[in-house]
N, C-alpha and C positions, 0 to 999 in steps of 0.2 A: 503492500500499498505505498500511496507518496502521504508526504505530509499534506497539511493544504497549505504550507508558504511553498512548496515546489510544486505542488498542481495549479496554483493561482501565475505563480512565473511560466507554465507552461501554457496558459489559458492566456494570457495577455501578450506573450510570444508571438501566436498563432493571433491574434486579435490586429497586433499591428501588422501582419501581411494585409489585411484589408481595409486597414483606415488611411485618412478616412474616407469616410462614405462620399458620393458627390455632394453638392451643395447646389442649393434651390433660392431662390427669392422668396422673402415673404414680409409683409405689411409689419411694423413694429409691435399690431397686437398680437402676433403670432410669433414671435419673436423669445418673448420669455424663456430661459431658462436653457438655452440654445448656444451653441458654440458659432462664435464668427466665424464665415470662410475665409474671406478676406481683409487687409489689412484697409481699416477706413481713416480716410485723411479728411482731414478739415478743409471746408469748401472756402472759408475766408477767415480772418482772424476770431479767436474768442477770448474774451468777448470783442465786438467788433469798434469799440469808443470805451473812453474812461469816463467811468459810471459810477455816481455816488451809491455808497452802501448803505448810508443811514440817512433820514430824513434830519435836513439840518441846514449849513450854509455851506458854498463854497467859495475860496479865496485862494490867492496866492499866500503861502505861506511866508514868505520874504515879507507880505505887508503885516503881520501880527509876529512881531518879532519878541512880545513879553505879555502875559497877563494885562487884560485891562485896555487891549487894542480896541478902537472903534472903527469901525468902517461903514459907510454908506453903501445899502441894499440898493442896487441897482438892478435887478429883474429875477423872475423868479424863473424856472426851470422845474416842467412836470415829467414824468416817467413816460416814453413815447414820443415827445415832444424836441422837436430841435431847440438848441436855444436860441434868442433872437440876435446874436451877436457875440464876440467876443468881450471877457469881462475888462472893464476899463482898470487900468492900473490904479492901486488903491480902492477900489471898491470889492464888494462881493455880493452873490446872489442867492437869493432862497434857493433851495434844490431839495429834490424828494428821492426817496429811495430807489435806484434803477435808473433814475434821469441821467442824461449825457453830460459830461464837464463840460462848459465851457470855453472858448481856446483862453488859454492866459493862466486858468485856474488848474491847481498842482495837489490842493488840499481838502478836506471838508471837515466842520466839525458837527458833531450832534447837535441836535436842536435843544437839548438839555443842558449842555454847557454854553450856550450864548444867551444872552438877555438883551432884547429887541426893545428898542422903544421910536418910536415912528420907526423914519428912515434909516436910523442908526439901530447897528446889531456890534456889543459888546460882550466880547469874546473874554473865558474866562481863564483860558490857559493857553501858550506860544503855541504858535502856529507848526506843524508837521508834515513836511512833504509828504504826500502818499497816506495821510491818515483817511481812513475809510474811503478809498478808491480801489473800485477794480478795476487794475490798468489796464488798458486796451494788449491783446496778446497774452495777457499773463497767464492764461493756458495752453492755446495751441496758437502759432504763426499760421496764417493758408499755406494749405498744402503739406503740412507735418502730418505723419500718423498720429491718428486721435485716439483711435482703440484697433490694436494688433490683433492678426487674424488668431485664432484659438480662446479669445477671452470669452468667460460666460457671460450671458445678457442677463443681467439681473435688473433690477427695476431704476439705480440708480445709471447704469451704464446705457438703457434705452435711453434714458431722459438725455442723457448726456448726448446721444443719437440725434435725438429728436432739434436737440439743439444747434446741432451741425448742419442741421439741415437736409437730415436724408427721410423719408418717410417709408424706406424700405432698405433692408440689408438681404447680404447672401450668407445663409447660414447650413452648417452641416445639415444633409437631411437627416430627419429620425430614425433609427434601427428599426424595419418591422420586424416583430417578434411574433413568432406563431408560436401559441400555446396549446399542447395536445392533451387531454387528460385519456389516459387509459385506465380498465378495468372491468369487470362482468357486473362487479358491484356498484356500478355511479346511475345516476338517475338524472337526469336535469330536473330543474324546479318546474312543481305543476304535475308532472307526474305519480302516478300514484307509488308509494312504497312496496313492494312486495315484500317476502321473505330474505332477508339478508341484503338488502339495497339501502341504502343510503344517498343524500342528496350530493351531488358534484360541487364541491365549493372550491380546491385547492384555485380552480381557472381563473377565480376571480379578485382573489388573495394574490398570486403572481401578475394578473394585470395590472391590479394595481401598482405593486412593486415595479411593472415595467414601465408606467408611468412617472414613477417617481424617480426611476432611473434615468429618463431621457429616451424610452421608446415609445413604438405606438403599437400595442397588445393588437393581436389577431387571433380571436378566440375562437379554437376549432371544436366541432363534434367530438363527444366522447368515444373512443375508439375501445372494443369490445376488446378481450383478452387472445386473439387469436389473429393468425397470420397475414389474411386475409383483409382482417379491418383496419391490422396497423401499417398497410400498404396502402391502403385509401386515405386513410388519414395523413400517411406520409407524402403522400399525393398532393394533398389539400394546402401544406406549409411550403410545396414549391415555390421559392420567388422571395419569399422571405430573406433577412440578412441572418436572422439567430432562429435557432427552432429550440423549445423548449416543451421535454416532454414530462411527464409526471405517473409516476409508477411505474411498476414495470421492468425495473434495472437491479432487482436483488436476485437472489439464487432459485427461485421457487420454479414450480413447474410450469407456471403460465407468465412467468416474469419474460416475455420475448422481444420486450423494445431493443435491447440492444440488436440481437439477431435481426431485425426488423429495419432498423438503419442499414448494418451494412450490406443487409440484401439492395436496399435500394440505392448504394453504394456513398456509403459514409464510410470513412475511416475513424475507427475508435485511438483514440489519444491514450488515454488510462482509465482504467475503471476502478473503483474503492480508494477509498482517502481515509487517512488514519485520524475519524474524528467521531464527534458524538454531538449533535444529530447529525446523521446525514452521510455513515459511511460506504452505502451501494448507490455512489454516484460516479456517472459516466461523463466524457467529454472529450468531442471528437469534431471533425469536419466534415463537411458534406459540399464540395463544391466550393461555392464561395459564401458559406454558409457555418455559422459556430453552432455545435448540437450541444446541449447539455440537457441530461439526463437524471431530474432529479429523484428521489423517492416519492413515496405516493405519502408518508406521513404529513402532517400539516406542518408542525414544527420542523423538521428534516428539509420539507421542501423551500421554507422561507429562510432556512439558515444555509441551506448552501445555496439559493439563488443570489444572498446579500452576499456573501463569501465570495462568488465565482462570477456569475454572468452579470450581478452589477456592473461592477468594473470592468465590465467585456463589454456590456452594451453603450457605456458611456466612452469608453474608446472609441468603440465605433463612431458616435456621435461627435466625436471630435473635444470631448470633456475628460479632465485631468482628473486621476485619482478615483478613489470609491464614492469622492464627495462626503463623507462623514468628519468630524471631528473622534480622534482617539484621544481617551485619558486614562486615568489611573481611577480605582475606588476602591474602599477596603469591604471584604466580606461582612454581610452581617452574618453568614450562619455560617460554622463548619462543613466541607464540603468533601464526602470521598468518590474516586473515580478510579476508573483504569489507566494504569500508568502507561501503557503504551499510543493512548489516544488524547488528544487535544480537546478538552471538551467548550460547548459554547452554552453557557448559561444564560436562559432569558430572566433580565433582572430589572426589577423599579431602580432608578435611583432616587438617593435623598441626600439632606446635606447634613453633615455632621460636624462636629467641634472640629475635624482634621480634613475636612474635603466631603469627597462624594461617599457615600456607603450605598453597597449595591444588597440588595434584596431580590431572592430569587423567587420567582414567580411560584407560587403555591405546589404546582405540578410540575415538572420535566420532562414526564412522558411524552415522545415527540407523536405519539397517536393522540393525544386529548387536544380540542381541538382549542382550549383556554391556555394549553402553553406555548400558544404562538400569538396569543391575543392581549393587549395590553403593555408590551412590555418596554421600556425605555432605550434599554442598551442590549448588548452581548456582552457578557463578561466571560473573558479567555482564562480556562486553568490549565496551563502549560502541559504537554505532555513529560513525562519523567518524573512527575509524580505521583501520589497514591490521595497523598490526604492533604488539605489546607485548613489551616486551623480559621477559628472566627477573627476577624479582624486582618487576615490574610492582605497583601497589597495586589492587585490584578488589574491586567489590562483591559479598558471597556470600551468599546467601539459603541458609540452615543446614536442612535438611530431616531429618537427624537425628544425634542428639548422635555425635562421632568416637571413634573408638574410641580416648582417649588417656587 
């Protein structure tokens, strides 16, 4: 069995051969969370003019050499309007946040530090060139690379893109991820539950995980545990960038997914990883698609997706890393585990006197639906040890912000 670290290295090496996916253009409304495909250059200076950052008075700093200086107010300048002309020497002007400084002005004082009496403004402190002025081209000069290719387009960056005058951008195409649930026991919502049957639920959890990873899920119907049904399911997945199968990768008499993939032309890179949950996991290549064979138990499926499929999907979409925060926490409860396996506990995080505390969910059984729901992080119990005492420090991968 491979260690989780070696398994991930193989997966990312395979993904590197296929990255990045082709780009496409999209309006800004559809660009959130995606990777910019090309360098984005400033179409002009940003800001395009010297502007006031406060409501107050604009003046020449040289005209206010000491507290108490008085200057006549020449005119007013509002945001969005052009100054009526250059600022006369020895005078100031009323100005508002975002308004362009008139020619000659090089400083602004906030209105709270100025006393106005008729046309005269009295300044409480010495003037300072550049105070409360957003200088022209202080962010970017025209033609400069403002947002480099590969940048994650978050809300602030999209605001910058809009300020540069771009209404659409070239982004890396989202990976299309086919999700194929397998198993004779699975039935879709609305169907009657006969003896031994359960509602198929993992594909919906995995589809949400795909979206969170930056991919586009393609949910396929449940494939029964026979070779012909699996072949039909795989045919429906052709053309996708990633195939995620769920169930049928262990050693049971009806665990036929690996054989079906190989029959369809896929190549298996490895099978089984020294971890819990998720040991019966398989990865390979199918033409220009990556294949992830996830175990059928809910926790096993989501943990292996998180560790292996998520970073690969992000890489295909031009995004860097796994997109999670790694930290350390102390165990709230002592743990025992097989020495040869790396174990991933689903935990809730609390803040203690000495930092984060990892509280394991009530059940860690991978087949229990509640063992895959409502956790903040995965706590990593390393291979090579059998017991970890209460208070032991462990690495945690944070999946969501804890409720603290």
